[in-house]
N, C-alpha and C positions, 0 to 999 in steps of 0.2 A: 462821478460819485464812488468815493472809494467803497470795495467790497468789503465784507466781515471779514476774511481770509486774511486781508492785509492789513485789519487792525488789531485783529488778534490771531496770529497764525497758530496751527494748529500742527501736530504730527502729519496728518492726514492733508494739510494743506501744501504741504512741502511736495514739490513736483520731482526734484532729482532723486531718483532711488536710493543712491550714498548718504545724501543728504538725510533723507527721510529715515534711513536706518541708524545713522547717527544722532538723528534728534531721538530716536527711542531709545539709543543707548543714554544719552542725557538725561531722558526721563528715567533711567534707570531700570527699564523693562524691555524684553524683547520676547516675542512670542515662543520662538523654540526654547529658550532657557525657562520661560513658564512650563511650557509643555514638559520637558525634560524634569523637572522639579516636580510638576504634579505626577507623574508617572511614576516617579520613586513614593510618592507619597501613598499613591494606591498600592504599590506593592508592598509598602511597609505594613500597611493593614492586614495584609494577607497574612504575613509573619504573627504579627502580634495576636490577631484572631486565631490562628492555629494554635499559639501557645496556650491560648486561655479556653479554648472548646475541643480540641482535638481528643480523641481516645489514645492516641500515643503516649506511652509512658515512657521513650526513648529518645535519645538525642539523633535528629534526621543524619546527621553526619556518620553515626555510630556503624561502619559496615558491618556489624554482627547482627544488627539488628533493623536495620532500615531497608527499604525498599526504594526502587527507582523513582516512584511517585513521590514518596514523603521526602525524599532526599532532594529533587529537584523543584520540589514547593518552597524547598527551604533556600536551594541555591538561588532561585531567581530572585530571592530578596536581598541576595548579597549585592546587588549593583546598587542599595539603597544609600547604606553609609558612605561610600567611596565618592558616589554620584553629588550626595548632597553636599559633602563638603567642600569638592571641587566647584559646586556650584555656588556655594557662599564666598568663596573666595572670588568667583568672577563678580558676585553682587558688589562685593569691595571694589573690585576693579573697575566696575561702572560708576560707583559712586566718586571716583576721581574728579569725574567730569563736573561735580557740583559742589564739592569740598574741597576745603584746603588740607593737605597732610595733617596737620594739627587736629580739625575737626574731625577727620576720619579715624585717627588714631583714638581721638577720644570715644567716639561713637563704639570703635569695634571692641575698644577695652571694656566700655559700660554694658554692651550687649553681651560680651562672653561673661561677666559679672553675673547678669541677668540671667541667662541660661542656666549657670550652675545653682545659682538660687533656687532657681525654680525649679531644677532636677530635686536637689536636695530636698525640698518641701512639698510642692503641689505632686509632682511626678513618683517622688518615694512613695506617699501616700496612694496614688493613683494605679500603682504596681501592688502594692501590699496593703489593704485596708486595715491588717491586724501585724504588727510588729513586736512580738512577744520577745525578743532579745533586745529591744531599745533601740536607739538610733545608729545609724551606722552611715558613714560618708560612703557612698556608692558612686564611682566615677564610670559612667556609662553613656549613651549617646549624646543628651545633651552636655553633659560637663565636658565630654570631650571636645565637642565642637566649641563651648566656651572659651577652653583652654587655647585650643585653635585660633579663635579670634583673638585673645588677650595677644598670645604671640604675633599674629598680625599686627597688632597695634605697632609693633616693633620693627616688624618685617618691611613693611611699606615704605620706610626710610632708607632701605637699602637700594644699593642700584641694581638694573635689572638682570645683570649678568651672574652677578655674584648670587643673588636670590634662586635664580634659576639653577646654578650648579650645586648650591647648598640642598637645594631641594630634590634634586635628582640623585645626590650622592647619599642623601638619607633614604630614600625610597628604594635604589638600587642596593646599597650597601648594609641595610641594618640585617638583613638573614646572617651575616658574618657572626652574629653576636648570638644566634640561635645556641642554646646550650652550653654557650662557653662565659657567660656573666659569672664571676665571684659570689659564692654564697657563703655566709657564715655557717659555721660546722652547726650552731645550734641557735634557737630563737627565731624571732619574726625578721623576714627579708627587709633589707634596707630601703628606705623610700625611694631612693632613686632605682633601686632593681623595677620599680612599676613601669618606668619608663618604654621599658621593652617585655615585660611579663606580667601576665595577669596575678595579682598578688592580695592575700589578707594580712594586714599588719594592723599596727594600733600608733597613734600620734595623741598624745597627752590622755591616753586611756580610752580614745575614741576609735573603734574600730573603722580601718578604711579596707575597702574593697575596692580594687580597680580591673573593671572588666573589659575598659577599652586603653590598654597602654598607649600613650601617646606617639611614641616612634613608631610607622614614621606617619603619623596623620598629621603632626605638625607641618608636613613637607606637603601634602595633599592640595591644603589652602592656598598656598603663594603659588604653585601651579595653574588653579581657576583664575588666581589674580592676575596674573603674566597671562594667561587666555583672553582674558578681556580686550587686550590690545588688539587681537584678531578682529574685534568686531568694530574696527576703522576702517577694515579695508572693505573692497566692494564685495558684494555677496558671494559671487562666484570665485573669488580668491581666497574669500574665508572658508567656504564649503569644500575648496580643495584642501588646501591644509589640514582641515580639520579631518576630512578622510584619509590624507595620506598619515596624519598621526594615530588615528584610531585603527586603519590597516595595520600599518607598523607595529602599535601596540600586541594586536591580537597575533600576528607573525611571529614576534618576539616569546610572546607567551607559547605557542605552539612549539618552536624551536625548543626552548629552554624545558619545559615540561614534557615533551615527547622523549627526550633523551634524557630526563632526571638529571641535567646539567647542574641548575642551581635556583634558588629562588624560592624554596618553600620547604619546611624541617621535614615533611612526609613525603617519600617517592611514591609514587603511583605502580599499583601491580594490576597484572592480568587476575580477574576472578572467576567465578563458576560460570558466569554468563556474561555477553555482551553489555546487557544493562547495569551491570554491577560494575564491571571494568570501566565503563561511561564514569560511575558515580566516584571511583579510585581516580579517575584523571582528573575530574574536578572540583575532588574533596580538597580544597585549601586551606589554609592558616588564615582565619580573620581577627585573632586576639593575640599578638598583633597582627595586622594584615601582611602577609609576606608578600614580596614582590611579586609572584607571579599571581597572586590574587586580585592585586591594584590592576596589574596589565590585564587580566579576564574582564574587567569589570570598568575600569575607565576607558579601555580601546573600543568597547561598544558603545559607552555614553558619548565619546567623542564622535562616534557614526551617527548617533541618535541625533546628536547636534546640529551636525552637519546635514542630515537628512528631514529634519522634521520641521525647517524653517517653512518650506511651503504647503505643510499640512494644514487642512480647512475641514471645517464642518462641526455638527454640535457635538459629537465625542470628543473632540479636540477641545472645545470652547469648555466642556463641563471638567475637560483634565486639566486646562490651565486655570481655570479657577482655584481648584485645589493649588495649583502651584504657585499662586498669589497671597495664599495664607497658610505657609506650611505650620507656621509655629502653632496657632490656633488648632489646625487640623492634628496635628501630634498630640497635643494635651487631650483632647477630646478622644480622640479614637482609642487611647490608651483607656479611659473611664468607662466608653460604651463597653469593648472588649470585657473589662473586669467586671462590670455590671451584668452582662450577657452570661457570663460563668457563674453569677451566684443563683441566676434564675435557673439556669442548665442546673447545678448541683441541686438547687430544691427539687426540679421536676424530676429528677432521677432518683430522688429518694435519699442523697447525702446529706440534704440540708445545706441551707447557703452558707453557713460558716465554715464547710469543707473548702469553698472556694475564696474565703475571705483572704488568705493570706499569701496568695500569688499563685501563676501557673506552675512553679514549682512546689508546691505543696498539694496539689490535686491529687486526689485518691485514685488508688486501681478500680477500673471498671467504668471511671468517669469518662464522658465526653461522647463524641459525633465522629463517624468516620469520615474519612478524608474529602468525599465528593460534597457530603452537606456543609462540611466547613468551608467550602468554594461558597456555596451559597450563602451561608451566614455572612461571609465576608464580604460580597457584592450589597448584601443588605445593609451592611455596616456603613460602606461608602455612599450609598443613595441616603442614609439616614444623614448624612454628614453634609449632603451637598446644598440643601438650601441656606443651612447657616452660613459656610463657606463662601456661597452667592452673595448672601448680604453684606458679610464682613469685608469681600473684596470691593464691593460697588462703595462701602462706606471709605475704605481708604484709597479709592482710586477718586473719591470727590473731597476729600478731606486732607490737608496736609500739617494735624495735629503730630506735634514730635512724638507722642507717645504712643502713635500708631505704629513707628516704626518698631516698635518692641514686640508688637504682637504678630 
């Protein structure tokens, strides 16, 4: 009598380890990728909970105001955007096994448009419940990822080597533009200027605020797309390559940054204390992400992918759950953090409306000390878990097309 595994084979029923891994790739999911994405989401919540609840009214990167504790609370979250964009590219690479190039291109384009739409509507309101200046098109995290996906709809049709060379050239060379882009002597900056610099301009009378210049983000997602090919190799070989790539990126970062050779517009300098000297050393440009910023974040990210494949346990399962539903997690955690800010402002005597306009409008004297911010962050993550677990289970057992957009 034929057993059930032979009638309806599953990933778990495959005996050969390499075949099992490739079956997981065909299913579009690998535990190490889920873990890395989930860890990114957990850290992202720390950054935004700090924005909405911290008593600090200065930028953590401001060396004249910050402390090592505030700076490294912000610094650890710098890994989020680069890794998420890289992992989104890997997800597109995994989809090649189940979709034709045309189908994948259509999906990436529509997914990108969807993310831009959600940011300009749902997320715009989530960040600021009150917008007295009227509507503005703000290009920040989701819109940046959306434009990257739209560009990937074209990039996937390029041969591998030209795509790799183009991506590396954009990442390594875009800092040559620092301070060199021509600007009109008067008036708003031209639209193309926003590819490399954060800008405020207008299009047909509508304000455009570019927080995330697209260079070199457009080049990071193709790297992830190409990295997906590594998951066709045996596990030991793949981990070896990821370790070499990650270690090489970190070594190059230390070399370039240590000697202030190239790769970031602001060189590091010795400060009054060792802690603040470290702050200066790791204080890198994110808008746009400098070469050193990407080496510092993607290098450890590749090591994480290599070393997390064998991780097991309840905590890993929780983090993996967040990694399976990143879009829903992202939307909800902003609303929860902002609603907490309303309650905190009311409790501290400022009135809830003081926090309605967004974290950048919070008054002096508002907020919590950093250790309490960490406790609130963990509470927010715990609050999100039951819903994320439910949604991950729904996406695992159903194949409705619209679930891929959540």
